Steps between C-alpha positions, in 0.01 A plus 500: 500500500408138589170453680434248774214257450315641802472832311360355176142592409296554184559877472756463219665256258852642523605319817856371520577213739789266581381155601606138529294236318407262781291273279404498130249260349271462202124478539323318215190648336186459707139615500578843645791590276781402272848368564716710732850506645470593866757594761534578867748785551657647813693822556791584732261547795337161446166628374349277233276558201351274235588570135321384186616484140219422256537291187589774249806597708610158632735431207661841547575467874517128590852434358635782719343396832673264741394418855718649777649768275455872565341723238432866443147534362338818365173601336233249597135502596399486865165329553290410802589153627193324367632147557279255687804314631759765578873430480580820693321731741573806282179683402623530140652285228717617214443414136768526234408683180688533171678813632619334822879510532669204669874494572699261714686680779818326614623787719214533747510280809175367638410214735437168324194428711301715737248331726176651627372266769131539582294375794299189419173686571581751228576224249187311591288814449619531142 
């Protein structure tokens, strides 16, 4: 029923995931787009994905999002990771839409932090 982040792709919008919010931050309006609330999420296996909430939905979701808490999230868009500076190595990002369901999950256990150490050469190449 719950998908792992490594399985997420853009073939559907009915994905259901359980993730921890590693980091949440607001990005002010800039030349390439409007204000966004952005997050780095990780699942039980430690895979990470970047999530974006655009201005029309920020007021709906922001009061319910807290760093380090675990959430069940359903019905979102999966887009190619178009970011110039990537926060994760996942090939996709997720974008909340008005039909996205977000619910805090206090019963699921998940590591607080999962590290993915990379060789310096790999970091330098990016």
